[in-house]
C-alpha positions as CSV (number, residue, x, y, z in Angstrom):
1,M,2.7,-20.2,11.6
2,K,2.9,-16.8,10.4
3,V,-0.6,-14.9,10.3
4,E,-0.1,-14.1,6.5
5,D,1.1,-18.2,5.6
6,A,-2.9,-18.5,7.7
7,Q,-4.6,-16.4,5.9
8,P,-5.8,-15.2,2.5
9,W,-3.3,-12.6,0.9
10,I,-5.5,-10.0,1.7
11,N,-3.9,-6.1,1.4
12,N,-5.8,-3.2,2.8
13,Y,-4.0,0.2,2.0
14,W,-4.9,2.4,3.6
15,V,-4.5,6.5,3.2
16,D,-4.4,9.4,5.8
17,G,-5.6,6.9,8.3
18,E,-8.8,6.1,5.6
19,W,-9.3,2.9,3.7
20,A,-8.5,3.1,0.5
21,W,-8.6,-0.3,-1.4
22,Q,-7.9,-3.5,-1.7
23,D,-6.5,-6.4,-4.0
24,E,-5.4,-10.0,-3.3
25,Y,-3.3,-10.5,-6.5
26,Y,-0.2,-8.8,-4.8
27,H,1.9,-11.8,-3.3
28,W,4.6,-10.5,-2.3
29,P,5.7,-9.1,1.4
30,V,6.0,-5.1,1.0
31,Q,7.8,-3.5,4.1
32,K,8.0,0.0,6.1
33,G,9.8,2.2,3.1
34,D,8.9,0.3,-0.5
35,G,8.0,3.0,-2.7
36,L,5.1,2.2,-5.0
37,I,3.4,3.3,-8.5
38,V,-0.4,2.4,-8.2
39,A,-1.9,2.1,-12.3
40,K,-5.7,2.0,-10.3
41,Q,-5.1,5.3,-8.1
42,D,-4.2,7.7,-11.0
43,Y,-0.7,6.8,-11.1
44,K,-0.3,8.2,-7.3
45,R,3.3,7.2,-5.7
46,F,3.3,6.0,-2.3
47,R,5.9,5.4,0.2
48,V,4.5,2.4,2.7
49,V,4.3,3.8,6.6
50,D,4.0,0.7,8.4
51,V,2.1,-2.7,7.5
52,W,0.1,-4.7,10.3
53,Y,-1.3,-8.4,9.9
54,S,-4.9,-9.0,11.1
55,D,-6.4,-12.2,11.7
56,D,-9.7,-10.8,13.1
57,N,-12.7,-10.9,10.4
58,H,-15.0,-8.8,13.1
59,G,-13.2,-5.9,13.6
60,H,-12.4,-2.8,12.2
61,F,-9.1,-3.9,10.8
62,D,-10.6,-7.2,9.3
63,I,-8.5,-10.4,8.0
64,G,-5.4,-9.9,5.9
65,R,-2.4,-7.3,5.7
66,H,-3.1,-4.0,6.4
67,I,-0.3,-1.5,4.7
68,F,-0.8,1.8,6.0
69,L,0.7,4.3,2.4
70,E,1.6,8.2,2.3
71,E,1.2,9.4,-0.7
72,V,4.4,11.2,-2.1
73,T,3.2,12.1,-5.0
74,A,5.0,15.5,-6.6
75,T,6.8,15.8,-3.7
76,S,10.9,15.4,-2.8
77,D,10.4,11.4,-2.5
78,D,8.7,10.9,-5.5
79,R,10.9,9.6,-6.9
80,P,9.5,7.7,-10.6
81,G,8.1,11.5,-10.3
82,N,11.1,13.5,-10.5
83,T,13.3,10.5,-12.7
84,A,10.6,11.0,-15.5
85,P,8.5,14.1,-14.9
86,S,7.3,13.6,-19.1
87,Y,5.6,10.4,-18.1
88,F,4.1,10.9,-14.0
89,R,2.8,13.8,-14.4
90,V,0.3,15.4,-11.8
């Protein structure tokens, strides 16, 4: 059994080594290389750098999925921003 099947769908998002936000709403498993447009973060765009699952509810990395992100807003890797610059303004 995989950790994500045994634990709640808690997603912890980390940007630049800092915990940024959490949700329990998105139930698809992101993977390294995926891109995210995050409305709750002023429509910033991110790239998934790594994904870890934790079943330790007493440690620094609490229970759930930990998604490590790199912000790509206004970079050459910002495909949505480069495709629709009038919509995605910095």
